[in-house]
Wavefront OBJ file of the C-alpha trace (Angstrom):
o trace
v -6.423 -4.947 11.480
v -3.625 -2.821 12.212
v -3.690 0.920 13.430
v -1.266 2.590 11.637
v -1.286 6.725 12.172
v -4.636 6.213 13.857
v -6.018 4.593 11.197
v -7.018 1.039 10.883
v -5.434 -1.179 8.008
v -5.866 -4.895 7.347
v -4.438 -6.934 4.764
v -6.922 -7.245 1.281
v -7.873 -3.277 1.733
v -7.410 -2.174 -2.238
v -6.388 1.462 -2.904
v -4.173 2.357 -5.689
v -0.708 4.170 -5.507
v -0.597 7.863 -5.762
v 3.286 7.922 -6.829
v 5.349 5.638 -8.953
v 6.741 2.619 -6.697
v 10.124 1.554 -6.900
v 9.320 -0.055 -4.641
v 8.530 2.459 -1.995
v 6.452 4.835 -2.628
v 2.922 6.435 -1.609
v -0.497 4.672 -2.000
v -4.098 6.110 -1.343
v -5.596 2.893 1.012
v -9.320 3.375 2.429
v -9.305 7.099 1.256
v -5.839 7.801 3.509
v -2.216 8.260 1.807
v 0.271 6.126 3.352
v 4.023 5.702 2.746
v 3.924 1.725 1.050
v 6.425 -0.807 -0.496
v 6.586 -3.854 -2.388
v 8.539 -7.197 -2.449
v 10.591 -5.397 -5.695
v 7.987 -5.023 -8.337
v 7.856 -1.162 -9.479
v 4.458 0.123 -10.008
v 2.996 3.203 -12.151
v 1.030 6.046 -10.588
v -2.655 4.775 -10.830
v -1.958 0.932 -10.311
v -4.785 -0.866 -8.310
v -3.835 -2.224 -5.292
v -3.873 -4.947 -2.188
v -2.783 -5.201 0.950
v -0.512 -7.946 0.959
v 1.043 -7.141 4.689
v 2.055 -5.487 6.979
v 5.047 -5.972 9.138
v 6.692 -3.311 11.853
v 4.224 -0.820 10.797
v 5.529 -1.509 6.776
v 2.688 -1.531 4.409
v 3.809 -3.927 1.647
v 1.707 -4.028 -1.576
v 0.961 -6.043 -4.316
v -0.769 -5.006 -7.813
v -4.485 -6.270 -7.549
v -4.869 -9.046 -9.888
l 1 2 3 4 5 6 7 8 9 10 11 12 13 14 15 16 17 18 19 20 21 22 23 24 25 26 27 28 29 30 31 32 33 34 35 36 37 38 39 40 41 42 43 44 45 46 47 48 49 50 51 52 53 54 55 56 57 58 59 60 61 62 63 64 65
């Protein structure tokens, strides 16, 4: 579990894109807004996401399958 902006966040948590991720943008995860990025994929708003990894307070997400 990682603490980001005072919130607990872990790999596997799910949410959705609020803005277009190109590859960075905003998402809502566990009811909180975060600045997130993908590992290169562009995702549209309202795409269901899953936290893939957290490195140096950077949140990496992927399309939820």
